[in-house]
C-alpha positions in Angstrom: 47.1 28.3 119.1 46.2 26.2 116.1 48.9 25.1 113.7 47.1 26.8 110.8 47.1 30.1 112.6 50.8 29.7 113.4 51.6 29.1 109.7 49.6 32.2 108.7 51.4 34.3 111.3 54.8 33.0 110.2 54.2 33.9 106.6 52.7 37.3 107.6 55.7 38.0 109.8 58.2 37.1 107.0 56.3 39.3 104.4 56.1 42.2 106.9 59.8 42.0 107.9 61.3 41.6 104.4 58.7 43.6 102.4 58.6 46.3 105.1 62.3 46.7 105.2 62.7 46.7 101.4 59.9 49.2 100.8 61.3 51.4 103.6 64.7 51.6 101.9 63.0 52.2 98.5 60.7 54.9 99.9 63.7 56.6 101.6 65.5 56.5 98.2 62.5 58.0 96.5 61.5 60.8 98.9 64.1 60.8 101.8 63.0 61.2 105.4 60.4 63.8 105.6 57.0 64.4 107.3 55.4 62.3 104.6 57.8 59.3 104.9 55.8 57.1 107.3 52.6 57.6 105.4 54.2 57.0 102.0 56.1 54.0 103.3 53.0 52.4 104.7 51.1 53.0 101.4 54.0 51.7 99.4 54.2 48.6 101.6 50.5 47.8 101.2 50.6 48.4 97.5 53.8 46.2 97.1 52.2 43.4 99.1 49.1 43.5 96.9 51.4 43.4 93.8 54.0 41.0 95.1 51.7 38.2 96.3 50.1 37.4 93.0 53.2 38.2 91.0 55.5 36.2 93.1 53.6 33.0 92.4 54.0 33.4 88.7 57.6 34.5 88.9 58.5 31.6 91.2 56.9 29.1 88.8 58.6 30.6 85.8 62.0 31.0 87.5 61.8 27.4 88.7 61.0 26.2 85.2 63.9 28.2 83.7 66.4 27.0 86.3 65.3 23.3 86.0 65.5 23.5 82.2 68.7 25.5 81.6 70.8 24.2 84.6 69.9 20.5 84.3 73.4 19.3 85.2 74.0 21.4 88.3 73.5 20.2 91.8 70.4 21.1 93.7 72.4 23.5 95.9 73.6 25.4 92.8 70.1 25.4 91.3 68.7 26.7 94.6 71.3 29.5 94.7 70.6 30.5 91.1 66.8 30.4 91.8 67.3 32.6 94.9 69.4 35.2 93.1 67.0 35.2 90.2 64.1 35.7 92.6 66.0 38.5 94.3 66.7 40.3 91.1 63.2 40.0 89.7 61.1 40.5 92.9 63.2 43.6 93.9 62.6 45.1 90.4 58.8 44.5 90.8 58.8 46.0 94.3 60.9 48.9 93.2 58.5 49.6 90.3 55.5 49.4 92.6 57.1 51.6 95.3 58.5 54.2 92.9 55.1 54.4 91.1 53.4 55.0 94.5 55.9 57.6 95.6 56.8 59.4 92.3 54.1 58.5 89.8 54.4 58.4 86.0 54.0 62.1 85.3 57.6 62.5 84.5 59.1 59.3 83.0 62.7 60.5 83.3 62.2 61.3 87.0 60.4 57.9 87.5 63.2 56.0 85.7 65.9 57.7 87.8 64.0 57.1 91.0 63.3 53.5 90.1 66.9 52.8 89.3 68.2 54.5 92.4 65.8 52.6 94.7 66.5 49.3 93.0 70.2 49.7 93.2 70.0 50.9 96.9 68.1 47.8 98.0 69.6 45.2 95.7 72.8 44.6 97.7 70.6 43.8 100.8 68.5 41.4 98.7 71.5 39.7 97.2 72.9 39.1 100.7 69.6 37.9 102.0 68.9 35.7 99.0 71.3 32.8 99.8 70.4 33.0 103.5 66.7 32.8 102.7 67.2 30.1 100.0 69.6 27.8 102.0 68.5 28.4 105.6 65.1 29.9 106.0 63.2 28.4 103.1 63.8 24.7 103.9 62.7 25.3 107.5 59.7 27.3 106.5 58.7 24.6 104.0 59.0 21.9 106.5 57.0 23.8 109.1 54.3 24.7 106.5 54.1 21.1 105.3 53.6 19.8 108.8 
């Protein structure tokens, strides 16, 4: 198998694992387990991936600029942790907005707001635990592999 294909498969697996798990939790928060859950989760996942990919590039660039500008005197470890937590907070919010929009819609803004907040708060602890793991352990290994 070619190295390029391995890189594509690795990124695809990571997006599917993390994005699939998070949108699954958010979809459950929005609609619970029902006959429509699997279909709604799959549609939410596809929509979130389509929103997250382009958005994440911009958010990562902005977050990196902010961390490097505001936290100049901190060590790279501390900067990486701040970056990771900032990315978790912002990307989960974007994913929660996308998933809640897919599952609830904007017809009733109060219901949408409540569902968004519930799904964001339900998945946020998982994201905040995964953030330092991803930032400190997974990200350096992925970057090294993708650079090779």
